[in-house]
C-alpha positions as CSV (number, residue, x, y, z in Angstrom):
1,X,0.0,-0.2,-0.2
2,X,1.7,2.9,-1.0
3,X,1.6,6.4,1.6
4,X,-1.1,8.2,0.0
5,X,-3.5,5.3,-0.5
6,X,-2.6,4.7,3.2
7,X,-3.8,8.1,4.2
8,X,-7.0,8.2,2.2
9,X,-8.7,6.0,4.8
10,X,-8.7,8.6,7.2
11,X,-12.1,10.1,6.2
12,X,-13.5,6.7,6.1
13,X,-12.2,6.1,9.5
14,X,-14.1,9.1,10.3
15,X,-17.5,8.3,8.4
16,X,-17.8,5.0,10.1
17,X,-20.0,5.8,12.8
18,X,-19.5,2.6,14.8
19,X,-15.7,2.9,15.3
20,X,-13.6,5.3,17.3
21,X,-10.4,6.6,15.7
22,X,-7.4,6.4,18.2
23,X,-4.7,8.7,18.0
24,X,-1.3,8.8,19.7
25,X,0.8,11.6,20.0
26,X,3.9,11.3,18.4
27,X,6.9,13.8,18.7
28,X,9.6,12.7,16.4
29,X,9.9,10.3,13.7
30,X,11.2,7.3,16.3
31,X,8.2,7.9,18.0
32,X,6.1,7.5,15.2
33,X,7.4,4.8,14.0
34,X,7.0,3.0,16.8
35,X,3.1,4.0,17.1
36,X,3.1,2.4,13.5
37,X,4.5,-1.0,14.9
38,X,1.8,-0.7,17.2
39,X,-0.4,-0.9,14.9
40,X,-2.6,2.3,14.9
41,X,-3.9,3.4,11.7
42,X,-3.2,7.0,12.4
43,X,-1.4,9.4,14.2
44,X,-1.4,13.0,16.0
45,X,1.9,15.2,16.2
46,X,1.8,16.9,19.4
47,X,2.6,20.3,19.6
48,X,3.2,20.0,23.2
49,X,5.7,16.9,22.8
50,X,7.2,18.6,20.1
51,X,8.2,21.7,21.7
52,X,9.5,18.8,24.4
53,X,11.5,16.8,22.1
54,X,12.8,19.5,20.1
55,X,13.5,23.0,22.2
56,X,13.2,21.0,25.9
57,X,10.4,24.0,26.7
58,X,6.8,23.7,27.4
59,X,3.8,24.0,25.3
60,X,3.6,27.5,25.8
61,X,4.1,28.8,22.4
62,X,7.5,28.5,21.8
63,X,7.3,26.3,18.4
64,X,7.4,28.6,15.7
65,X,5.9,27.4,12.0
66,X,9.3,26.3,10.6
67,X,10.1,23.9,13.6
68,X,6.2,22.5,13.2
69,X,6.6,21.8,9.5
70,X,10.1,20.4,10.1
71,X,9.1,18.0,12.4
72,X,6.1,17.0,10.3
73,X,8.2,16.5,7.3
74,X,10.4,14.0,9.2
75,X,7.7,12.4,10.7
76,X,5.8,11.7,7.5
77,X,8.4,10.9,5.5
78,X,8.9,8.0,8.4
79,X,5.5,6.6,8.5
80,X,2.7,5.4,6.1
81,X,0.1,5.7,8.6
82,X,-1.7,9.2,8.0
83,X,-0.3,12.2,10.5
84,X,-2.7,15.1,12.2
85,X,-0.8,17.9,12.7
86,X,-0.9,20.7,15.6
87,X,-0.7,23.7,14.0
88,X,-1.5,25.4,17.1
89,X,-3.1,28.8,16.0
90,X,-1.4,29.1,12.6
91,X,1.2,31.4,13.6
92,X,-0.9,34.6,12.1
93,X,-3.3,35.6,9.9
94,X,-5.4,33.6,7.4
95,X,-2.9,33.7,4.4
96,X,-0.5,32.6,6.9
97,X,-2.7,29.4,7.4
98,X,-4.0,29.2,4.2
99,X,-0.2,28.9,3.0
100,X,0.4,26.4,6.2
101,X,-2.1,23.8,4.8
102,X,-0.3,24.1,1.2
103,X,2.6,23.2,2.8
104,X,1.8,20.4,5.0
105,X,-0.7,19.1,2.2
106,X,2.0,18.9,-0.3
107,X,4.7,17.0,2.3
108,X,1.7,14.2,2.9
109,X,-0.3,15.3,6.0
110,X,-3.5,14.2,6.7
111,X,-4.8,17.2,8.2
112,X,-4.6,19.9,10.6
113,X,-5.8,20.7,14.1
114,X,-6.3,24.4,14.4
115,X,-7.3,26.3,17.7
116,X,-8.5,29.7,18.6
117,X,-6.4,30.2,21.6
118,X,-4.6,34.0,21.9
119,X,-1.1,33.8,20.5
120,X,1.1,33.0,22.2
121,X,-0.8,29.8,23.3
122,X,-0.9,27.3,25.7
123,X,-1.3,23.8,26.4
124,X,-4.7,23.3,26.5
125,X,-4.8,21.9,30.2
126,X,-2.9,24.9,31.8
127,X,-4.6,27.7,33.4
128,X,-4.3,31.3,32.3
129,X,-5.1,31.1,28.5
130,X,-8.0,32.9,26.6
131,X,-9.3,32.7,23.2
132,X,-10.0,35.2,19.7
133,X,-13.4,36.0,19.0
134,X,-15.2,33.9,16.3
135,X,-14.9,36.7,13.7
136,X,-10.9,36.6,14.0
137,X,-11.0,33.0,14.1
138,X,-13.5,32.1,11.1
139,X,-11.4,33.7,8.2
140,X,-8.5,31.5,9.7
141,X,-10.8,28.6,9.6
142,X,-12.6,29.4,6.1
143,X,-8.8,30.0,4.7
144,X,-7.6,26.4,5.8
145,X,-10.8,24.7,4.0
146,X,-10.1,26.7,0.8
147,X,-6.3,26.3,0.7
148,X,-6.7,22.3,1.0
149,X,-6.5,20.6,-2.2
150,X,-8.5,17.4,-1.2
151,X,-11.4,16.8,0.6
152,X,-9.4,14.0,2.6
153,X,-7.5,16.7,4.1
154,X,-9.1,16.7,7.6
155,X,-9.5,20.4,9.2
156,X,-10.0,19.8,12.8
157,X,-11.0,23.4,14.0
158,X,-10.3,23.5,18.2
159,X,-11.9,25.7,20.4
160,X,-10.3,26.6,23.8
161,X,-13.2,28.4,24.9
162,X,-14.6,26.0,27.3
163,X,-12.1,27.6,30.5
164,X,-11.7,31.4,30.0
165,X,-16.0,32.0,28.4
166,X,-17.9,28.5,29.7
167,X,-19.0,25.8,28.0
168,X,-21.9,27.1,26.2
169,X,-19.8,29.6,24.5
170,X,-17.5,26.5,23.4
171,X,-20.3,24.7,22.1
172,X,-21.6,27.4,20.3
173,X,-18.8,27.6,18.8
174,X,-18.3,24.2,18.0
175,X,-21.6,24.7,15.9
176,X,-20.2,27.8,14.4
177,X,-16.6,26.1,13.1
178,X,-18.6,23.1,11.7
179,X,-21.0,25.4,9.9
180,X,-17.6,26.9,8.5
181,X,-16.6,23.9,6.9
182,X,-14.6,22.3,9.3
183,X,-14.5,18.0,9.0
184,X,-14.0,17.5,13.1
185,X,-14.9,19.5,16.0
186,X,-13.2,20.2,19.2
187,X,-14.1,21.4,22.3
188,X,-11.1,21.3,24.9
189,X,-11.0,20.5,28.5
190,X,-14.1,19.7,29.7
191,X,-14.2,19.4,33.1
192,X,-16.8,16.3,33.5
193,X,-18.5,13.5,31.7
194,X,-21.2,15.4,32.0
195,X,-20.0,18.4,30.4
196,X,-18.6,15.6,27.6
197,X,-21.7,14.1,26.7
198,X,-23.4,17.6,26.6
199,X,-20.9,18.5,23.7
200,X,-21.9,15.4,22.2
201,X,-25.4,15.8,22.8
202,X,-25.3,19.4,20.9
203,X,-22.8,19.6,18.1
204,X,-23.9,17.7,15.0
205,X,-20.5,16.7,14.1
206,X,-17.1,14.2,14.2
207,X,-15.7,15.2,18.1
208,X,-12.3,14.8,19.5
209,X,-11.3,13.7,23.1
210,X,-8.4,14.5,24.5
211,X,-7.2,12.6,26.8
212,X,-4.2,13.8,29.1
213,X,-3.1,11.4,31.7
214,X,-3.8,14.0,34.8
215,X,-5.7,16.4,32.8
216,X,-8.5,18.4,33.6
217,X,-10.7,16.1,31.2
218,X,-11.8,13.0,32.8
219,X,-9.6,10.0,30.9
220,X,-11.8,7.7,29.9
221,X,-11.0,4.4,27.5
222,X,-11.4,4.8,23.4
223,X,-14.8,2.8,23.8
224,X,-16.3,4.8,26.9
225,X,-15.6,7.9,24.6
226,X,-17.5,5.9,21.8
227,X,-20.5,5.2,23.4
228,X,-20.8,9.2,24.6
229,X,-20.5,10.4,20.9
230,X,-16.7,10.9,20.2
231,X,-15.4,9.9,17.0
232,X,-11.6,10.4,18.0
233,X,-9.8,9.5,20.8
234,X,-6.6,11.8,21.2
235,X,-3.6,10.3,23.5
236,X,-1.1,13.0,22.8
237,X,1.1,12.4,26.0
238,X,1.2,8.7,26.7
239,X,4.3,8.4,24.3
240,X,6.2,11.5,25.8
241,X,5.4,10.3,29.6
242,X,6.4,6.8,29.6
243,X,9.5,7.6,27.5
244,X,10.6,10.1,29.6
245,X,10.0,8.0,32.9
246,X,12.0,5.1,31.3
247,X,14.8,7.5,30.4
248,X,14.5,9.5,33.6
249,X,15.2,5.9,35.4
250,X,17.5,4.3,33.5
251,X,19.8,7.4,33.3
252,X,19.0,7.7,37.0
253,X,20.6,4.3,37.7
254,X,23.1,4.5,35.5
255,X,24.4,7.8,37.7
256,X,24.0,6.2,41.1
257,X,25.2,2.7,40.1
258,X,27.5,3.4,37.4
259,X,25.9,-0.1,35.2
260,X,22.4,-0.1,33.7
261,X,22.0,-3.7,34.5
262,X,19.3,-3.2,37.3
263,X,17.1,-1.3,34.7
264,X,17.4,-3.2,31.3
265,X,14.2,-4.3,31.1
266,X,13.2,-1.0,30.5
267,X,15.3,-1.1,27.3
268,X,15.0,-3.0,23.7
269,X,18.4,-4.7,22.8
270,X,20.6,-3.7,20.4
271,X,19.7,-5.9,17.9
272,X,16.0,-5.5,18.3
273,X,16.3,-2.3,17.6
274,X,18.4,-2.5,14.7
275,X,15.6,-5.0,13.1
276,X,13.2,-2.0,14.2
277,X,15.3,0.6,11.7
278,X,15.9,-1.2,9.4
279,X,19.6,-2.0,9.6
280,X,19.3,-4.8,7.3
281,X,17.8,-3.0,4.2
282,X,20.4,-0.2,4.7
283,X,23.0,-2.8,4.8
284,X,22.0,-4.3,1.6
285,X,21.6,-0.6,0.2
286,X,25.2,-0.2,0.9
287,X,26.5,-3.3,-1.0
288,X,24.4,-2.9,-3.8
289,X,25.9,0.8,-4.2
290,X,29.5,-0.1,-3.5
């Protein structure tokens, strides 16, 4: 199956109302390869994870458009599964969004998440965030919709209005964003199962639920979310947090004892990792060319 053919299945996944698409968060080419090997049929390039991996900094508006696009290029090249890219607020005005969509679609991205926060933004589960007006966001959304060349490029419209303005405004924005052409609606950070159900009951569109471990939204399973009416479950930080934990444990033990014997169980082997990154393939290519 070609990379393009694989990506065309994402809209089909959304149109199947009997299933929910689970998107693991990936932050570099290696984490994307791991997600694909684990069997995921699509994935999400997390801005939070990208900021941490590339800059060692929090999801606080430090990533710029160039860094996001460069990271997307590496991730997309590494896998065949569709990659949805977190583009924060679009890094500027509607024209910036227009170009960003064209750049990402041309390199093979399967879609974007575009949010309505004031720039510089912050992680949706942090305190102190605020949103721009609907009148300022809608032109960005319309630019994204009109810029894409294929309907298979998915536009996810995200609103962070729940925290600063309230759930009713967040729902109203979700409805307006769907009417403006968004394929999927993402109401960020509802605070209870009741709020999540209210969102699903009132917005007639495929919906995203964001499952951040220890975040403000109840952490539910994919099947529980499907029963509530959600069509995409994003687990954006699970891989980042688990990788951070394992590296911290191994390196702490190494510094303390001068060996990794006690933490070897947290590692793959040298041979396994070489197989994972297709070393034999590249050694074969080297023989052919030399």
